[in-house]
Phi, psi and omega in degrees: 000307183292331182295322179295320179297316180297318181294327177299320183282341183298330179300319184285327173292330174294321176296321177298321177300315181295315181290329175295317178297320178299320179292326176297313179298317180299318181295319178293318185295321183256015177057045179254090189259358187297318183243022186300317183298332181293327180284329171298320180294315178292327178296311182293316182296311182293325179294316179296317180294319179299318180292314180297314180296323182289334181286345179295141183288142178293142173267123188269353178278182180276132180269132179288156180295330178295318178294325178294319179297318178296325177298314180297315179296320178299321178292323180291346177259314187283320181297314176297337176299318177287322180294337181278348184301313178299332176287314185293321183263013178283179182278003188265006173055048178277143174289165179296322180296316178296321178295317179292322177300314179297319180293316178296317180300320178286316184293327176273004179060035179273303175104002173295138183227147177267355178276126181275330182227103183293330182297337181273356182273144175300139184301324180295326179286326174298317177296324178296319178301316180292322179297323178302317179298317182299315178295318181297321177296319178293320178298321179295316179295319177296325181294325177298316178296318183295327183253022187300334185291345180274352183263167182284169187294330182296324177290323177296321181291335176285350180253316188204159175278348181286140179289329177219155182257112173274184185298319182293322179290322176298317178297319180296312181292324179294319177297319178298317179299314182300316180293316178297316181299316180291317180294320179293325175298315178296320179298315179298317180300317181294316180297318179296324176294321177295335178276010177067033173265134187299155190303314182300314179293322180297318180295314180296318180292328177296316176300321183287314185295312184294334182263001186059032181279182183229003180282134175251151177278003179213175183289321184232138177293333181295340177282349178256313180266112189248354179214169185295325180298314178297319181295315182294313180293323176297320178298320179290325177296329179298336181288347179294335175263002177267319176275169179298145177298338181268358187300310181296322180295316181291331177293322181287318184254038184290136171232136186304324182287347182250034181297338178299339185294338177220036178297325181296320181293329176295320175297318182293326178298311180294323177297314180295314180297323179294316181294316179298319180296318179297316179294321180296322183279325191243343187236015183237039182280351178257022180058036180243033183297320180298324178293316177295322179298319178297314180294324178297305182299320181293320180289318182291333177266001179063028173277306174100000181294151171202161174276162188280071178230152179286115179234035185299328181289345182246006183305314184296318180296316180297323178294323176298317179296324177297317181295320181295313175078194186243223185283153179295319181263036175246176177273000177288164177255220180087171178284346180086124184301317186295329177291313181294319178297316180297317179295320179295315181294320179296319180295317178298317179297322179294319178292319180293331181295334178280326180278332179229071187295340182277346180276154177252123181249118182269129176270068184243137178282149176296154176067012184204162176262011183283129172253141176256137184264182185294327179296320179294319179298321177300320179295316181297315180296321179295322178299318179293319179298317180296321178298315181298318179295315179298318179297318179296315182297311182294321179298317178296316180298317179291323179294325179290345179258035171063034171251130184299156190299316181299315178296320179298317180295313179299314182295326178295317178298313182294324179294311181291332179263004177053052182236137185288149175285136180205182181293340177298333182245008178072026183232022185296334183261011181292133184256113180274336183296323184273001177293149179285171185300315184297319180297319178295321177296319178301312182295320177300312181299314185281338171296321178290317178301320180292330184281325174279154178298134185299336179297330181295334178297317179295326178295319178296314180298317180298321182295326182271324186264338184232059180284148179288000000 
């Protein structure tokens, strides 16, 4: 049983090996020798772990969902340990906790950073930060496939016609994800280059956008995006991590009978257009629509970027969009729009059934023949309850560590939704480096909790507290 879990993680340590080697080549090519030895260390460590993990014998029996969840959690702890080595052994004298905090923040695609001035960081280390996000986004997508059995049938149908995913089907879908993820990263990089953004920034931003990460290669996004054309196209590129990773694939290989494969993305298109239209009509009277568009796209995709403008009057709206999130099969976080929409429609139908008992109300999603049953609604409602409880706990913990309540609440939302702090939420000047040890541990824990589906927390609790 345990050997299969270990072998699953060996692939990602292999990716770390490749990216470490890439950083070594990059450092040699541009004569960046300050942190060169750290990448040799991560290269050797990840290569040895990948080989050892791959050598474990496959388990041929059926793996329980609880064991799969533990595998994912184990990866969220062990993989960042290797990713933190270049930070810890760099010339910047970071403590192990700060190094691990930076690695976890990147791997969970959150974007909180302990570096106060990015311009003072070696370029190779900036590239390493972006690479961490890229690996973390891919790990998250693979984790969805690995844990697909805990989700309802409608989500499975948006991925495959198979009722259950065996090993060969998981391998097939994982390979498709890897190829799509890589191609979309390359596509973003090319578009950014066409927008006259320098190569180094384009590469880092491509890694960040596709993974819904929050790390920037510079202190301010405004130093990269200098005109409205760049801002608008950049805002649209952010949507690639808002829609399903399969959306572009399904558009190319679309068959009318398989419209269920991207029904969620159709809902998201109308949702996005509705929100943008409302902002255009009511919140863009100062000719700042491009700025609002960037914050909208960034919040809805859980990236969190914004330009350095005062948007205090819209902080609450942007936080709501962050909580709602994007597609289920995307790298974005959030509670997921389709869950909230389904729960809202089901609730309305239930209320109407009492006022009009003779009418029949179908709990059917638009653009599809899929009906959601009561068990699915229970899962959606439970997810929201767990989020509220997690938000309350983290807010209290942060408040007890001398952070004012409003900041604690905002930071808790961004932590659980894996979204970077920025001026869109009034937290652009928040300093993570000066936080005490306990606060950093809290944030590390809840960044991981936010990245895994909240439903998995209840499965873990149930396994320990309600054993048969």
